[in-house]
Structure formats: structure tokens, C-alpha cells
C-alpha positions as CSV (number, residue, x, y, z in Angstrom):
1,M,-19.7,-13.1,10.4
2,S,-21.3,-15.6,8.1
3,E,-19.1,-17.5,5.7
4,E,-21.4,-16.4,2.9
5,T,-20.7,-12.7,3.4
6,S,-18.3,-11.6,0.7
7,W,-15.1,-9.7,1.5
8,D,-16.4,-6.7,-0.4
9,D,-19.4,-6.5,1.8
10,R,-17.4,-7.0,5.0
11,L,-14.9,-4.3,4.0
12,R,-17.5,-1.8,2.8
13,K,-19.0,-1.8,6.2
14,M,-15.7,-0.9,7.8
15,L,-14.5,1.7,5.3
16,T,-15.4,5.4,5.7
17,D,-14.3,8.7,4.1
18,E,-11.4,8.8,6.7
19,W,-8.1,7.1,6.1
20,Q,-7.6,3.8,8.1
21,S,-4.6,1.5,8.2
22,A,-5.0,-2.1,6.9
23,D,-3.9,-3.2,10.4
24,V,-6.8,-1.4,12.1
25,I,-9.3,-2.7,9.6
26,A,-8.0,-6.3,10.0
27,A,-8.2,-6.0,13.8
28,R,-11.8,-4.8,13.6
29,L,-12.7,-7.7,11.4
30,N,-10.8,-10.2,13.5
31,A,-9.0,-11.3,10.3
32,K,-5.5,-11.8,9.2
33,Q,-3.8,-8.5,8.1
34,F,-2.3,-10.1,5.0
35,T,-5.8,-11.3,3.8
36,V,-7.4,-7.9,4.4
37,L,-4.6,-6.1,2.6
38,A,-5.0,-8.4,-0.4
39,R,-8.7,-7.9,-0.5
40,L,-8.3,-4.1,-0.2
41,K,-5.8,-4.1,-3.0
42,D,-8.2,-6.0,-5.2
43,M,-10.9,-3.4,-4.4
44,M,-8.4,-0.7,-5.2
45,R,-7.9,-2.1,-8.7
46,R,-11.6,-2.0,-9.2
47,N,-11.7,1.7,-8.1
48,L,-13.8,1.0,-5.0
49,V,-11.2,2.3,-2.5
50,E,-8.2,4.6,-2.5
51,R,-4.8,3.9,-1.0
52,R,-2.0,6.1,0.3
53,I,1.3,5.1,1.8
54,V,2.3,6.9,5.0
55,K,5.3,6.8,7.2
56,K,4.8,4.8,10.4
57,P,5.4,6.7,13.6
58,S,8.7,5.4,15.0
59,S,9.4,5.0,18.7
60,V,12.9,3.6,17.9
61,P,15.6,6.2,17.1
62,A,16.7,6.2,13.5
63,G,19.3,3.5,12.7
64,K,18.5,1.5,15.9
65,G,16.5,-1.7,15.7
66,R,14.8,-1.2,12.4
67,V,16.0,-4.4,10.7
68,G,12.9,-6.2,9.5
69,N,10.5,-3.6,10.8
70,A,8.2,-1.8,8.3
71,I,8.7,2.0,8.2
72,Q,5.7,2.6,6.0
73,T,2.1,1.5,6.1
74,A,-0.8,1.5,3.7
75,E,-4.0,3.4,4.6
76,F,-7.3,3.0,2.8
77,R,-10.6,4.8,2.5
78,R,-13.7,4.3,0.3
79,M,-13.7,6.1,-3.0
80,P,-15.3,9.5,-2.7
81,L,-18.6,9.8,-4.5
82,G,-18.7,11.9,-7.7
83,R,-15.0,11.5,-8.4
84,S,-14.1,10.6,-11.9
85,T,-12.0,7.5,-12.5
86,P,-8.6,8.0,-14.1
87,D,-8.3,7.1,-17.8
């Protein structure tokens, strides 16, 4: 991707009406997950995307080996058209 392409433009091409994790979007953009998450949160503040927090599927039994591992993840999708913004 060109350096002149804004993050908004790059992310808009990736976002759909389906929920996607920030990890998946970062991998598709070949970018750092932290950077993509920060840009998505900025877009969320401007009502361009929606976010939901979901529980990560766990392959480790509860109480075993979870120290330092995230148990939730953020998923994003573009804001549906025709939806009114909250006051």
C-alpha cells in the first residue's frame, strides 16, 4: 500500500457488515495489531464503525495457563447505513 493512503481508506476497504476481530483485520493489512486497533477506535469515536467485545474461544481449561492471556477480544464492523447516531 502507498504511504499516502490514509488509515481510514485502508480500513474502509477491509470493513464489511460482518463482525471481524481487530487481529484478523491487522493480519489482512499486514500491519501491527496495536496500530489497527488504535485507528479503529478513532473511527469508532467518529461513528464510522461499531465495536463489540466478545469472549475468545479458549483451548485451555479454565484456571490453567491464563496468566497474561486475553480472554476477550474486540470485533468491528462498518456502521450500518440509515442508523441514527446516539445523542
